[in-house]
MARBAKOL-475416 format. One record per residue (C-alpha): residue in three letters; chain; x, y, z. Coordinates in Angstrom, 2 decimals, decimal comma. Each point is the difference from the previous one (the first is absolute). Example, Ala and Ser with C-alpha at 12.3 -4.5 7.8 and 13.67 -1.06 7.14 Angstrom:
   res   chain         x         y         z
   ala       A     12,30     -4,50      7,80
   ser       A      1,37      3,44     -0,66
//
This chain:
   res   chain         x         y         z
   met       A      0,10      0,18     -0,02
   lys       A      2,97      2,07      0,79
   lys       A      1,47     -0,77     -3,17
   thr       A     -3,19      0,73     -1,91
   thr       A     -0,11      3,49      1,50
   val       A      3,70      0,96     -0,43
   gly       A     -0,33     -1,19     -3,78
   thr       A     -2,99      2,27     -0,37
   ala       A      1,38      2,90      1,74
   thr       A      3,19     -0,33     -2,18
   leu       A     -1,84     -0,23     -3,41
   cys       A     -2,06      2,94      1,09
   gly       A      2,92      1,95      0,63
   leu       A      1,76     -0,91     -3,36
   ile       A     -3,14      1,12     -2,09
   leu       A     -0,02      3,31      2,17
   leu       A      3,57      0,41     -0,94
   val       A     -0,41     -0,66     -3,54
   thr       A     -3,07      2,40     -0,09
   val       A      2,04      2,82      1,39
   gln       A      3,21     -0,61     -2,24
   ser       A     -2,68     -0,06     -3,00
   phe       A     -1,41      3,30      1,40
   phe       A      3,67      1,67      0,38
   leu       A      0,96     -1,50     -3,21
   lys       A     -2,71      1,44     -2,13
   ser       A      0,49      3,30      1,67
   ala       A      3,97      0,10     -0,60
   asn       A     -0,58     -1,24     -3,58
   ala       A     -2,41      3,20     -0,49
   asn       A      0,96      2,35     -2,62
   pro       A      1,96      2,67      2,14
   tyr       A     -0,60      2,98     -2,33
   ile       A     -3,46      1,52     -0,76
   asp       A     -2,12     -1,90     -1,87
   tyr       A     -3,65      1,87     -0,64
   lys       A     -1,64     -3,15     -1,02
   ser       A      0,52     -1,50      3,36
   val       A     -0,58      3,02      1,99
   pro       A     -3,48      0,69      0,58
   ser       A      0,52      3,78     -1,20
   pro       A      2,76      1,99     -1,19
   val       A      2,18      1,45      2,67
   ser       A      2,55      2,54     -1,40
   pro       A      1,31      2,54      2,15
   thr       A     -1,20      3,91     -0,38
   ile       A      3,17      2,03      0,04
   thr       A     -0,18      3,77      0,13
   ile       A      3,14      2,50     -0,53
   leu       A     -1,00      3,23      1,34
   ser       A      3,34      1,73     -0,58
   pro       A      1,75      0,34     -1,71
   gly       A     -2,49      0,57     -2,63
   asp       A      0,08     -2,06     -3,47
   asn       A      1,13      2,43     -2,86
   met       A      0,89      2,56      2,55
   thr       A      3,12      2,64     -0,21
   tyr       A      1,72      1,18      3,25
   ala       A      2,65      2,30      0,63
   ser       A      1,56     -1,67      3,00
   asn       A      2,14     -3,23      0,59
   asn       A     -1,73     -0,89      3,10
   leu       A     -3,71     -1,42     -0,32
   pro       A     -2,70     -1,38      2,21
   leu       A     -0,79     -3,86     -0,80
   ser       A     -3,52     -0,06      1,13
   leu       A     -1,84     -3,55     -0,57
   arg       A     -3,10     -1,92      0,75
   val       A     -0,65     -3,65     -0,59
   ser       A     -3,02     -2,37      0,88
   ile       A     -1,21     -3,27     -0,87
   asp       A     -3,46     -1,34      0,21
   asn       A     -0,82     -3,05      2,16
   ser       A     -3,86     -0,04     -0,09
   ser       A      0,32     -3,37     -2,18
   val       A      3,27     -1,90      1,22
   trp       A      2,51      0,55      3,08
   ile       A      2,76      1,67     -1,03
   lys       A      2,51      2,46      1,44
   ile       A      2,72      2,49     -0,89
   asn       A      3,74     -1,65     -0,09
   arg       A      2,15      2,52     -1,18
   val       A      0,05      3,63     -1,40
   tyr       A      3,30      1,24     -2,07
   tyr       A      0,48      2,70     -2,32
   glu       A      2,79      0,22     -2,90
   thr       A      1,41      3,12     -1,50
   ser       A      1,72      0,90     -3,25
   trp       A      3,01      1,50      1,91
   gln       A      0,61     -2,83      2,52
   glu       A      1,39     -3,41     -0,55
   thr       A     -1,90     -1,82      2,68
   asn       A     -3,73     -0,01      1,01
   val       A     -1,08      1,12      3,51
   thr       A     -2,19     -1,87      2,43
   val       A     -2,93      2,42      1,76
   tyr       A     -1,66     -2,70      1,77
   glu       A      0,36     -3,90      0,41
   trp       A     -2,11     -2,39      1,97
   lys       A      1,83     -2,19      2,50
   tyr       A     -0,65     -2,87      1,95
   tyr       A      1,92     -0,93      3,09
   asp       A     -1,43     -3,14      1,59
   met       A     -0,78     -2,67     -2,71
   tyr       A      1,05     -3,01      1,84
   asn       A     -2,56      0,65      3,11
   leu       A     -2,62      1,00     -2,29
   asp       A     -0,53      2,97      1,91
   pro       A     -1,27      3,04     -2,24
   ser       A      0,06      2,81      2,90
   asn       A      3,65      0,85     -0,66
   asp       A     -0,43      0,14     -3,71
   asp       A     -0,42      3,42     -1,60
   pro       A     -3,71      0,74     -0,35
   val       A     -1,71     -0,83     -3,27
   ile       A     -0,56      2,91     -2,39
   thr       A     -1,88      0,75     -3,18
   glu       A      0,74      3,66     -0,39
   tyr       A      3,17      1,96      0,42
   ser       A      1,36      3,76     -0,59
   ala       A      3,24      1,63      0,38
   glu       A      1,47      3,36     -0,28
   leu       A      3,82     -0,19     -1,05
   asn       A      2,63      2,23     -1,29
   leu       A      1,71     -0,41     -3,62
   thr       A      3,38      1,75      0,61
   glu       A      3,00      0,71     -2,60
   ile       A     -2,42     -0,17     -3,12
   pro       A      2,02      0,52     -3,09
   glu       A     -0,79      2,48     -2,75
   gly       A     -2,46     -1,10     -2,78
   glu       A     -2,72     -2,73     -0,53
   gln       A     -0,48     -2,32      3,08
   asn       A     -2,29     -2,66      1,35
   val       A     -1,09     -1,87      2,98
   ser       A     -1,87     -3,08      0,05
   val       A     -1,91     -1,30      3,23
   thr       A     -0,33     -4,13      0,08
   val       A     -2,28     -1,77      2,45
   val       A      0,27     -3,80      0,80
   ala       A     -3,01     -1,52      1,81
   glu       A     -0,80     -3,68      1,18
   gly       A     -3,22     -1,48      0,14
   gly       A     -1,97     -3,05      0,30
   tyr       A     -3,49     -1,98     -0,05
   ala       A     -1,34     -3,46      0,27
   glu       A     -1,72     -1,53     -2,71
   asn       A     -1,76     -3,82      0,38
   ala       A      1,85     -0,51      3,31
   ile       A      3,39      1,13     -1,75
   ala       A      1,91      2,93      0,99
   tyr       A      1,77      2,25     -2,50
   ser       A      2,15      2,77      0,32
   phe       A      1,37      2,59     -2,52
   asp       A      2,04      3,00     -0,52
   val       A     -1,05      3,44     -1,30
   phe       A      2,05      2,56     -1,70
   gly       A     -0,62      3,11     -0,97
   ser       A      2,02      3,36     -1,45
   lys       A     -0,45      3,82     -0,81
   ala       A      2,65      2,14     -1,56
   ala       A     -0,08      4,00     -0,02
   thr       A      2,30      1,59     -2,54
   phe       A      1,03      3,73      0,67
   thr       A      2,56      2,73     -0,95
   val       A      2,51      1,85      2,33
   asp       A      1,00      3,45     -1,31
   thr       A      2,08      2,00      2,49
   thr       A      1,59      2,30     -2,93
   pro       A     -1,38      3,28     -0,67
   pro       A     -0,33      0,93     -3,60
   lys       A      2,50      2,00     -1,77
   leu       A     -0,98      3,16     -2,01
   val       A      2,21      2,31     -2,37
   ile       A     -1,41      3,27     -1,24
   leu       A      0,93      0,04     -3,69
   ser       A      2,15      3,03     -1,00
   asp       A      0,11      1,73     -3,36
   gly       A      3,21      1,85      0,84
   lys       A     -1,94      3,22      0,57
   arg       A     -0,28      1,61      3,33
   thr       A     -1,49      3,19     -1,11
   tyr       A     -3,38      0,31     -1,44
   asn       A     -0,97      2,99     -2,41
   val       A     -3,93     -1,08      0,68
   ser       A     -1,90     -0,27      2,99
   val       A     -0,47     -3,71     -0,60
   tyr       A      2,42     -3,16      1,40
   pro       A     -0,11     -3,59     -1,67
   leu       A      0,07     -2,46      3,04
   asn       A      1,08     -3,21     -1,50
   phe       A      1,55     -2,66      1,93
   thr       A      0,68     -3,74      0,50
   val       A     -1,13     -2,37      2,69
   ser       A      1,95     -3,52      0,57
   glu       A     -3,14     -2,30      0,85
   ser       A     -3,86      0,15     -0,22
   val       A     -1,32      2,46      2,45
   trp       A     -3,81      0,86      1,14
   ser       A      0,50      3,68      1,16
   ile       A      2,47      2,77     -1,71
   ala       A     -0,09      3,65      0,93
   tyr       A      2,35      3,14     -0,30
   ser       A      0,76      2,85      2,49
   leu       A      0,85      3,49     -1,58
   asp       A      1,91      2,34      2,20
   gly       A     -0,54     -2,18      3,24
   ala       A     -4,04      0,39     -0,51
   asp       A     -2,48     -2,75      0,53
   asn       A      0,50     -3,06     -1,94
   val       A     -2,07     -0,20     -3,44
   thr       A     -1,27     -3,40     -1,07
   ile       A      0,67     -0,69     -3,59
   asn       A     -0,24     -3,15     -2,19
   gly       A      3,30      0,33     -1,92
   asn       A      2,18      2,39     -1,99
   thr       A     -1,84      3,55     -0,07
   thr       A      0,56      3,92     -0,59
   leu       A     -0,07      2,54      2,51
   tyr       A     -1,73      3,41     -1,23
   asp       A      0,01      3,46      1,24
   leu       A      3,11      0,17      1,75
   ser       A      1,06      3,17      1,62
   glu       A      3,42      1,61     -1,25
   gly       A      2,91     -1,06      1,96
   ala       A      1,63     -3,13      1,65
   his       A     -2,04     -3,38      0,71
   asn       A      1,01     -3,15      1,36
   ile       A     -1,96     -3,31     -0,37
   glu       A     -0,08     -3,54      1,61
   val       A     -1,78     -3,02     -1,42
   phe       A     -1,48     -2,76      2,31
   ala       A     -1,24     -3,31     -0,77
   thr       A     -1,22     -3,05      2,51
   asp       A      0,01     -3,46     -1,12
   leu       A     -2,53     -2,98      0,24
   ala       A      1,32     -0,77      3,53
   gly       A      0,05      3,46      0,93
   asn       A      3,71      0,95      0,12
   thr       A      0,41      3,42     -1,16
   gly       A      2,83      1,30     -2,04
   ala       A      1,00      3,78     -1,06
   ser       A      1,86      1,30     -2,84
   glu       A      2,60      2,72      0,52
   ile       A     -0,96      3,48      0,21
   ile       A      0,50      2,00     -3,37
   thr       A      0,13      3,67      0,01
   phe       A     -0,93      2,00     -3,25
   ile       A     -0,64      3,50     -0,68
   val       A     -2,76      1,83     -1,83
   asn       A      1,27      2,95     -2,11
   ala       A     -3,31      0,98     -2,02
   pro       A      0,24      2,73     -2,64
   glu       A     -0,73      3,76      0,96
   pro       A     -3,64      0,77     -0,75
   phe       A     -0,86      1,91     -2,95
   pro       A      0,17      3,75      0,68
   thr       A     -3,53      0,82      0,20
   thr       A      0,58      3,81      1,39
   phe       A      2,10      0,56     -3,26
   val       A     -2,75     -1,34     -2,22
   ala       A     -2,55      2,00      1,78
   ala       A      2,11      3,18     -0,62
   ala       A      0,56     -0,73     -3,45
   ser       A     -3,60     -0,67     -0,70
   gly       A     -0,78      3,58      1,44
   val       A      2,53      1,58     -2,07
   ser       A     -1,49     -1,82     -3,07
   ala       A     -3,38      1,25      0,76
   phe       A      1,39      3,58      0,49
   leu       A      1,87      0,17     -3,40
   ile       A     -3,27     -1,48     -1,90
   gly       A     -1,98      2,72      1,74
   ile       A      2,11      2,52     -1,32
   ser       A      0,16     -1,20     -3,36
   leu       A     -3,80     -0,38      0,00
   leu       A     -0,36      3,82      1,23
   phe       A      2,39      1,44     -2,84
   tyr       A     -1,73     -2,03     -2,43
   phe       A     -3,42      1,34      0,77
   asn       A      1,37      3,56      0,32
   lys       A      1,23     -0,24     -3,34
   lys       A     -2,80     -1,18     -1,68
   gln       A     -2,15      2,85      1,47
   ser       A      2,58      2,66     -1,37
   ser       A     -0,32     -1,50     -3,52
   lys       A     -3,66      0,69      0,06
   val       A      0,26      3,67      0,90
//
């Protein structure tokens, strides 16, 4: 009777062992990467890069990196394992979050990091080189679910990139000179070149307030004497450059002598009047 009991217990133990091994073998052989045919619904991370902005231009080599990530866990169990970013000017990626477990042997999760499905960070990107650059944020998540009494696990990857430009160099302006510094008219041709695309151009005449212009222009009604002019331009990043100050002289011709003309007109009228008087006197004498 005892042998039968021992044999039955041994047989049951073997069956249980085979069942457990089969369960874990099926779990281990499951595809470790995401397979949307096996997952009840797609669970891709949502990644938002708030700063730097995509296709933006900045006049600084130091910029904030502001990011937010989340993943939907409404249909399956899932957690964020790692968040890291890569840049075009750094050789290695930088981990900003990584889930850690501490007591896997005692199966006590109380010492593990909390399981999260959302994460945000405010970081600093420093010493960014001039020119077009990019930064990408990657999320690695781990999930699992059960189907027909079989446990499956999978990993989810997601990435988002932003491309931006760093420009800390102000535009260069050169006022084109025609070799003249003295003008005999009260106009001045303001022609200049700019080294890059800009969104604002202005000039200042004799230190007065800036006057916005679209490009080369001509200044009219200038007073006689010496003048100085300077041109400013602001590029797309907000850098403002200035030309050298150019001095020129307006030497307008003397105005036509209107007083002399009036006097000459008066003399002419007097002579004409004398001639007419002489004519009429002569005509009356001939009648007598």
